[in-house]
ZAVO-589077 format. One record per residue: x negated, z, y negated of N, C-alpha, C in turn; residue in three letters. Coordinates in steps of 0.02 Angstrom, whole numbers, padded with zeros to 5 digits, always signed. Atoms other than C-alpha are relative to their C-alpha. Example, Ala and Ser with C-alpha at 12.3 -4.5 7.8 and 13.67 -1.06 7.14 Angstrom:
// residues 2
-00045+00000+00059-00615+00390+00225-00045+00000-00060ala;+00042-00003+00059-00684+00357+00053+00039+00037-00055ser;
This chain:
// residues 210
-00006-00054-00050-04680+01235-03870+00056-00018+00048met;-00049+00019-00051-04590+01202-03707+00056+00054+00004ser;-00055-00047-00005-04422+01282-03668-00017+00061+00044glu;+00019-00056-00042-04496+01389-03528-00044+00049-00036ser;+00043-00044+00039-04629+01457-03645+00041+00039-00052val;-00044-00033+00049-04496+01493-03777+00040+00055+00033lys;-00039-00052-00034-04389+01586-03649-00044+00060+00018arg;+00045-00056-00016-04540+01688-03591-00015+00042-00061thr;+00016-00034+00062-04583+01730-03770+00060+00043-00023tyr;-00058-00037+00021-04405+01780-03811+00013+00061+00045arg;-00010-00053-00047-04394+01885-03653-00049+00058-00014ser;+00050-00052+00015-04556+01976-03694+00015+00036-00065ala;-00017-00029+00063-04498+02003-03871+00058+00049+00007arg;-00058-00045-00011-04332+02078-03813-00023+00064+00035arg;+00024-00059-00033-04424+02196-03696-00038+00046-00047lys;+00038-00038+00050-04539+02250-03836+00048+00038-00047glu;-00049-00029+00045-04392+02281-03952+00040+00056+00035gln;-00036-00052-00038-04300+02379-03816-00042+00061+00007ala;+00047-00057-00009-04453+02488-03786-00007+00038-00066ala;+00006-00033+00067-04470+02521-03974+00064+00040-00016gln;-00063-00034+00012-04286+02566-03986+00005+00064+00041thr;-00001-00058-00044-04301+02683-03838-00044+00057-00029arg;+00045-00049+00027-04449+02772-03916+00028+00032-00063glu;-00031-00024+00062-04359+02786-04083+00056+00049+00015arg;-00056-00043-00019-04206+02863-04001-00027+00068+00027val;+00030-00061-00028-04314+02988-03903-00030+00044-00054leu;+00031-00038+00054-04411+03039-04058+00054+00033-00043ala;-00054-00027+00039-04250+03061-04155+00036+00056+00035ala;-00033-00051-00039-04169+03160-04016-00040+00063+00002ala;+00040-00061-00001-04315+03279-04006+00004+00037-00066glu;-00007-00032+00065-04307+03311-04193+00067+00036-00008arg;-00068-00028+00009-04120+03341-04189+00010+00061+00046val;-00006-00056-00047-04126+03453-04034-00035+00061-00027phe;+00041-00057+00022-04266+03562-04102+00027+00031-00065val;-00022-00025+00066-04196+03575-04279+00070+00028+00001glu;-00071-00018+00004-04010+03594-04240+00029+00031+00064his;-00027-00027-00062-03992+03648-04057+00040-00051+00039gly;-00032+00048-00045-03906+03566-03911+00073-00015-00021phe;-00070+00011+00015-03726+03592-03964+00009-00046-00062ala;-00006+00040+00061-03751+03515-04137-00030-00069+00006ala;+00034+00064-00008-03855+03372-04071+00046-00049+00034ala;-00046+00050-00030-03713+03250-04042-00033-00068+00003thr;+00028+00068-00003-03747+03072-03994+00006-00036-00066val;-00008+00033+00067-03681+03016-04163-00057+00022-00047asn;+00053-00025+00044-03805+03127-04252-00068-00028+00020val;+00061+00029-00025-03948+03068-04143-00006-00073-00018ile;-00001+00072+00015-03899+02887-04167-00014-00012-00074ala;+00012+00008+00072-03894+02907-04356-00073+00015-00017ala;+00071-00018+00012-04066+02990-04353-00045-00056+00022glu;+00043+00054-00027-04136+02846-04249+00018-00066-00033ala;-00023+00062+00032-04045+02715-04356+00023-00052+00052asp;-00030+00045-00049-03954+02641-04206+00073+00019+00008val;-00071-00015-00012-03773+02636-04150+00006+00052+00056ser;-00009-00047-00056-03704+02774-04038+00004-00038+00066pro;-00005+00040-00059-03667+02635-03913-00069-00015+00031glu;+00068+00012-00023-03853+02599-03903-00028+00061+00036thr;+00023-00062-00032-03890+02780-03860+00034+00007+00069val;-00037-00006-00063-03754+02784-03727-00025-00051+00051tyr;+00021+00053-00045-03813+02619-03653-00068+00015+00032ala;+00068-00011-00026-03993+02676-03634-00009+00067+00035arg;+00012-00067-00028-03973+02859-03589+00062+00030+00033phe;-00061-00027-00028-03792+02894-03543+00031+00055-00042gly;-00025-00055+00041-03772+03058-03637-00058+00042-00025asn;+00054-00040+00031-03867+03191-03732-00035+00045+00052lys;+00033-00038-00054-03902+03292-03573-00056-00041+00032leu;+00051+00044-00028-03995+03144-03500-00059-00008-00049ala;+00053+00003+00051-04091+03131-03664-00045+00060+00003leu;+00039-00061-00002-04145+03311-03655-00043+00005+00063leu;+00038+00001-00064-04197+03295-03472-00061-00046-00006val;+00056+00049+00010-04302+03142-03517-00054+00029-00045glu;+00049-00028+00047-04384+03231-03663-00041+00057+00030leu;+00036-00056-00030-04430+03386-03563-00052-00027+00051val;+00048+00028-00049-04511+03282-03425-00057-00034-00035gly;+00054+00031+00038-04608+03179-03551-00046+00050-00032arg;+00041-00050+00034-04667+03332-03644-00047+00036+00051ala;+00041-00034-00050-04730+03415-03483-00058-00047+00024ala;+00051+00048-00025-04822+03258-03427-00047-00023-00055arg;+00041+00029+00052-04887+03199-03595-00002-00075+00005gly;+00003+00073-00001-04945+03020-03613-00014-00029+00069thr;+00015+00021-00069-04999+03011-03431+00066+00005+00039asp;-00066+00000-00034-04845+02959-03331-00005+00022+00075thr;+00010-00020-00070-04920+03013-03163+00023+00073+00009ser;-00019-00072-00012-04865+03179-03081-00053+00046-00028pro;+00044-00046+00037-04941+03329-03169-00062+00017+00040ile;+00058-00021-00039-05054+03382-03025-00049-00055+00012leu;+00045+00057-00008-05127+03207-03017-00035-00020-00065glu;+00029+00017+00064-05177+03207-03200-00070+00029-00006gln;+00070-00017+00007-05354+03231-03265-00011+00075-00005glu;+00011-00072+00007-05336+03414-03317+00007+00038+00064gly;-00007-00036-00064-05266+03483-03154-00051-00021+00052pro;+00051+00023-00048-05388+03375-03054-00066+00031-00014arg;+00062-00033+00018-05533+03448-03151+00000+00073+00021ala;-00005-00069-00022-05471+03623-03114-00010+00005+00076val;+00005-00001-00074-05455+03584-02928-00072-00016+00024ala;+00068+00021-00020-05629+03505-02922-00054+00054-00016ala;+00048-00052+00021-05716+03655-03005-00007+00053+00054glu;+00011-00050-00052-05795+03781-02887-00011+00072-00028thr;+00008-00065+00030-05823+03924-03010+00069+00024-00025asp;-00068-00023+00015-05664+04029-03026+00011+00012-00073gln;-00007-00014+00070-05694+04084-03204+00006-00065-00042arg;-00006+00065+00032-05721+03905-03257+00066-00034+00016glu;-00066+00026-00017-05564+03855-03164+00053+00029-00046gln;-00051-00032+00044-05464+03981-03266-00008-00025-00072leu;+00010+00028+00068-05542+03917-03428+00029-00069-00005arg;-00026+00069+00002-05500+03737-03385+00078+00000+00005leu;-00073-00005-00006-05324+03789-03333+00032+00016-00067phe;-00028-00020+00063-05292+03875-03497-00002-00056-00051ala;+00008+00054+00048-05358+03728-03596+00050-00057+00013ala;-00048+00051-00018-05243+03609-03502+00072+00022-00012asp;-00070-00023+00003-05085+03714-03497+00024+00010-00070val;-00022-00014+00068-05085+03757-03681+00027-00065-00033val;-00023+00064+00029-05065+03571-03726+00071-00014+00025leu;-00068+00010-00026-04913+03560-03611+00050+00047-00031arg;-00045-00049+00029-04839+03720-03679+00017-00017-00073leu;-00013+00018+00069-04857+03659-03858+00053-00055-00005glu;-00046+00056+00002-04762+03500-03816+00070+00020+00025arg;-00063-00012-00036-04627+03569-03701+00035+00064-00024val;-00029-00064+00018-04599+03745-03772+00061-00005-00045gly;-00059+00003+00043-04483+03699-03916+00062-00030+00034pro;-00056+00030-00036-04376+03591-03802+00030+00047+00051leu;-00024-00048-00049-04364+03724-03668+00037+00057-00034leu;-00036-00052+00039-04310+03849-03802+00071-00026-00016ala;-00066+00030+00011-04167+03730-03844+00042+00002+00063val;-00032+00000-00065-04127+03712-03660+00024+00069+00022leu;-00018-00069-00019-04127+03900-03628+00057+00026-00041ala;-00054-00021+00042-04016+03932-03776+00067-00031+00019gly;-00062+00035-00017-03887+03804-03721+00021+00013+00072ala;-00016-00009-00071-03895+03847-03535+00052+00054+00013ala;-00050-00055-00008-03789+04003-03561+00071-00027+00001arg;-00067+00026+00005-03639+03896-03601+00009-00067+00038ala;-00002+00067-00032-03682+03735-03506-00026+00006+00072glu;+00021-00008-00070-03685+03750-03314-00052-00052+00021pro;+00047+00052-00019-03775+03583-03297-00070+00016-00025glu;+00065-00018+00029-03913+03642-03413-00030+00061+00035leu;+00026-00058-00037-03926+03807-03322-00032-00020+00066ala;+00026+00026-00064-03952+03715-03159-00066-00036-00011thr;+00062+00036+00018-04082+03602-03240-00056+00048-00016phe;+00050-00048+00019-04174+03752-03312-00026+00035+00063leu;+00023-00030-00063-04181+03834-03140-00046-00046+00038lys;+00044+00049-00034-04256+03675-03068-00069-00003-00034arg;+00064+00001+00036-04389+03675-03204-00042+00062+00018ile;+00036-00062-00017-04435+03857-03168-00029-00006+00072his;+00023+00006-00069-04446+03819-02981-00058-00050+00007ala;+00052+00051-00002-04550+03663-03006-00066+00025-00030ala;+00059-00026+00033-04669+03752-03124-00036+00050+00045arg;+00029-00050-00046-04692+03895-03001-00033-00034+00060arg;+00028+00037-00057-04724+03772-02859-00068-00029-00019lys;+00064+00026+00021-04863+03687-02959-00051+00055-00010asn;+00046-00056+00011-04939+03855-03007-00021+00031+00066leu;+00021-00025-00066-04940+03909-02825-00057-00043+00025arg;+00054+00044-00021-05048+03757-02790-00064+00017-00039ile;+00058-00020+00040-05162+03809-02935-00031+00063+00030phe;+00025-00062-00028-05177+03984-02860-00037-00013+00067val;+00033+00017-00063-05222+03907-02693-00070-00031-00012glu;+00065+00028+00017-05362+03805-02773-00048+00053-00025thr;+00041-00055+00026-05423+03962-02858-00025+00043+00058leu;+00019-00044-00056-05423+04066-02699-00045-00035+00050ser;+00047+00037-00044-05516+03928-02606-00072+00012-00017ala;+00067-00014+00022-05668+03978-02707-00018+00074+00003asn;+00014-00072-00006-05657+04163-02670+00065+00041+00004gly;-00059-00044-00007-05535+04303-02625+00024+00025-00068ala;-00027-00025+00062-05418+04355-02763+00013+00075+00004leu;-00011-00073+00002-05383+04534-02818+00071+00019+00020ala;-00070-00012-00020-05197+04515-02777+00021-00053+00050val;-00024+00049-00050-05096+04424-02645+00026-00063-00037asp;-00016+00064+00029-05045+04243-02673+00065+00000-00039ala;-00064-00001+00035-04864+04278-02720-00007+00037-00067asp;+00009-00039+00061-04915+04409-02849-00040-00042-00050thr;+00043+00042+00044-05050+04292-02918+00041-00054-00032ala;-00041+00056+00027-04925+04150-02935+00048+00026-00051thr;-00047-00027+00049-04797+04259-03023-00035+00020-00063asp;+00038-00020+00059-04932+04325-03138-00017-00060-00044thr;+00015+00061+00039-04988+04151-03192+00065-00029-00028val;-00067+00025+00021-04805+04096-03201+00025+00034-00061trp;-00023-00039+00056-04766+04236-03322-00045-00006-00061ala;+00048+00000+00057-04925+04238-03428-00006-00070-00033leu;+00005+00067+00026-04930+04049-03447+00069-00032-00009ala;-00068+00026+00008-04743+04034-03480+00010-00027-00069ser;-00017+00028+00066-04670+03931-03622+00027+00056-00046pro;-00030-00054+00042-04576+04088-03683-00055+00043-00030glu;+00053-00043+00027-04734+04194-03700-00044-00039-00047leu;+00040+00040+00047-04831+04052-03779+00035-00008-00066his;-00037+00005+00063-04692+04027-03907-00003+00065-00039gln;+00003-00065+00032-04694+04212-03944-00068+00012-00036leu;+00066-00010+00029-04882+04217-03974-00019-00053-00052leu;+00020+00054+00045-04904+04049-04056+00045-00006-00062ala;-00048+00009+00055-04745+04037-04160+00014+00065-00037glu;-00019-00062+00032-04697+04216-04192-00061+00037-00029thr;+00059-00036+00020-04870+04292-04201-00050-00044-00036arg;+00044+00045+00036-04958+04137-04267-00068-00009+00031gly;+00066+00009-00034-05098+04130-04137-00019-00074-00003trp;+00025+00069-00005-05207+03975-04142-00006-00020+00073thr;+00009+00025-00069-05229+03866-03988-00062+00034+00031arg;+00061-00028-00027-05406+03932-03966+00010+00074+00019ser;-00012-00071-00015-05351+04114-03975+00042+00008+00062arg;-00043-00003-00060-05213+04085-03847-00040-00016+00063tyr;+00038+00019-00059-05330+03996-03726-00050+00053+00020cys;+00048-00053-00016-05462+04130-03739+00035+00062+00030asn;-00039-00057-00025-05332+04266-03713+00026-00012+00070trp;-00029+00015-00065-05248+04181-03566-00055+00000+00055leu;+00055+00002-00048-05414+04147-03479-00025+00070+00015ser;+00027-00068-00009-05474+04327-03508+00048+00044+00041ala;-00050-00041-00036-05312+04407-03446+00004-00021+00072val;-00003+00024-00069-05305+04298-03292-00064+00020+00039leu;+00062-00023-00031-05487+04338-03257+00006+00074+00021asn;-00004-00072-00012-05453+04525-03270+00053+00017+00053ala;-00056-00014-00046-05293+04516-03166-00011-00029+00070thr;+00003+00035-00064-05335+04392-03028-00066+00006+00036leu;+00064+00002-00032-05521+04405-02997-00029+00069+00009leu;+00032-00063-00013-05627+04544-02925-00055+00011-00052his;
């Protein structure tokens, strides 16, 4: 094996190992955040959970706030790294011409995001009261979510007039499809994914459509 081939192999191997370490740290951080909360999720605790040194965590992420920001973004997007509105689910909603089917598709897509991101946002909301940086980040998340939902409302209204104005429709979807309400119904009340989707679709039908 030539030296250039060896160097290429070693470089590829290092990149693979770095990616594996990154994923291990993120998985460990998510477990620690959800189980213990933001304050108790020190870098040392996360590093021990991931079986890496604290220096490794700092080198790759900087601090635990950056870790939480990364985790929330990943949870919202899922395995698709493209912007949310460019992903398959939202594109299917936008392409549909029947409003009731749009609402059904929306509910089916949003529930998967809520299941992933809800526990992390609960951690974030709990810590935001004492952490100004987290409070600012949480406000940005709420604003970004409402912006995306306004676009959803516009795609819905393109197929027929709604029963309420666009701002009211956006706020309605923003509230009913919120991580907080999903957590209340799914975790506290024990609703299944199917029951939540059917409920969300039915309530949005009754509220938004004529």
